[in-house]
C-alpha positions in Angstrom: -4.6 1.8 -9.9 -8.2 2.6 -10.1 -10.3 4.8 -8.6 -13.7 5.7 -6.4 -15.4 7.3 -9.5 -18.3 7.8 -6.8 -18.7 11.7 -6.6 -19.4 14.7 -4.0 -22.6 16.9 -4.4 -20.3 19.1 -6.0 -19.6 16.8 -8.4 -16.0 15.6 -7.2 -14.9 11.9 -7.0 -14.2 10.6 -3.7 -10.5 9.8 -4.4 -10.1 12.9 -5.4 -11.1 14.5 -2.3 -9.2 12.2 -0.7 -6.3 13.0 -2.2 -6.6 17.2 -1.4 -5.7 15.7 2.3 -2.7 12.6 1.9 -0.3 15.4 3.3 -1.8 15.6 6.1 -3.5 11.8 6.4 0.7 11.0 5.7 1.8 13.5 8.3 -1.0 12.2 11.7 0.2 8.9 10.8 4.2 9.8 11.3 3.1 12.3 13.9 2.0 9.3 16.5 4.5 7.1 14.7 7.4 9.1 16.3 5.4 10.2 19.6 7.2 8.5 22.3 4.1 9.6 24.5 2.2 6.6 21.6 1.3 3.1 22.2 3.7 0.4 20.7 0.4 -0.2 18.8 -0.5 2.9 17.4 3.0 4.0 16.7 3.9 0.3 14.7 0.3 0.8 13.4 0.9 3.9 11.8 5.1 2.9 10.7 2.8 0.1 8.7 0.6 1.9 7.1 3.2 4.2 6.0 4.9 1.4 4.7 1.9 -0.3 3.2 1.5 3.0 0.9 5.2 3.5 0.2 6.1 -0.4 -1.2 3.0 -1.7 -0.9 1.4 -4.7 1.7 4.4 -7.5 2.5 3.8 -11.0 0.4 1.8 -13.3 1.8 3.3 -16.7 2.3 3.5 -19.2 -0.3 3.7 -23.4 -0.1 5.4 -23.8 -3.0 5.8 -27.5 -5.0 8.8 -29.3 -5.5 8.6 -29.3 -8.9 12.3 -26.8 -10.0 10.2 -25.9 -13.4 7.3 -24.8 -11.6 8.3 -23.3 -8.6 10.3 -20.8 -11.7 7.3 -20.6 -13.3 5.2 -19.3 -9.8 8.0 -17.0 -8.6 8.6 -15.4 -12.6 4.5 -14.9 -12.3 4.5 -13.6 -8.8 7.6 -11.5 -8.9 6.1 -9.9 -12.8 2.8 -9.0 -10.6 4.8 -7.2 -7.9 7.0 -5.4 -10.6 3.8 -4.6 -12.0 2.4 -3.2 -8.5 5.5 -0.9 -8.1 5.5 0.5 -12.0 2.1 1.8 -12.0 2.1 2.8 -8.1 4.8 5.0 -9.2 3.2 6.5 -12.3 0.3 7.4 -9.6 
């Protein structure tokens, strides 16, 4: 995963600064998601944000060709890319 290289006045990267607030941000999202007084839209939005960070964003629907060999190659490439994204997320 590539992180921002922009720095604050004291030399800390913006990404590093944001990382220090990750637990609080997730806790806030969980708070919205589990609060029965939150609107349904807010609860779903918070749930989606949590799932996106845990598992990555949901895939796009693809229009596949009728050629079986081409479909298999496309699927293999998509699957390989998805595995790489998941592995990269676990390493960071």
